[in-house]
N, C-alpha and C positions, 0 to 999 in steps of 0.2 A: 736579491731576487723577492719577488712577493709571492705570498703564497694564492695559491690556484684553489678556488672553491667551487665545488660541482653541487648543486642539487638536484634532486629527481622530484617530477611533477608528476603525479596520477592522475587521469582524466577518464570521466566515464562520458561516452557519448553514446546516445539512444538514436539507432538507425532502422527504418522499415527493412525490410528484405530485399525489395528493389532498391534501396539507397546502399544497401551492403552489398548487392550485386554489382552495381556499376560503379562502386568505388574499389571493388577489387580488380575490375576490369581495366580501370584508368592504373592502379598499382602495376598490375600484371605488365602493363604496356611501358609503363616508366621502368620495370625491372627489365624488359627485352633492351630497350633502347639504352640502359646503362651497361648491359652486357656488350652490346655493341661497342659502345664506347670506351669499354676496358678493354676489348680486343683492339682498336684502332689507337688508342693512345701509347705514346711512346715515352713521355716523360714520367720518368718512377715516382715523383711526389702528387703528381696528378693521378698516375694511376691508382696509386694508394688512396687518394682522396675519394675518387669514384667506385673504388671496391667497398670501401665503408658506406657509402652511400647505397650499393647493392646490396650489402648485409643488412642495412637498416629496411630499405625494402622488403627484402624475404621476409623480417620479422614481421612487418605490418600485415604482410601477404598471410603469414601463417596464424595471425591471431585474428584476422577477419574468416578465416577456413575453419577456425575450431568452434 
């Protein structure tokens, strides 16, 4: 079995207030779409995948709102 290496990359992006608001709007719409997708998904593995994406979107939204 091979070892799995994960790395974290930190990135800083400078956005104008208008860009931040627009990006936040896109992310909120994507989150809404993911919530609907989770609700309509029966396949367990795919549901878990979509739930991870939903969690990621929630984290991004939280960062942009702070």
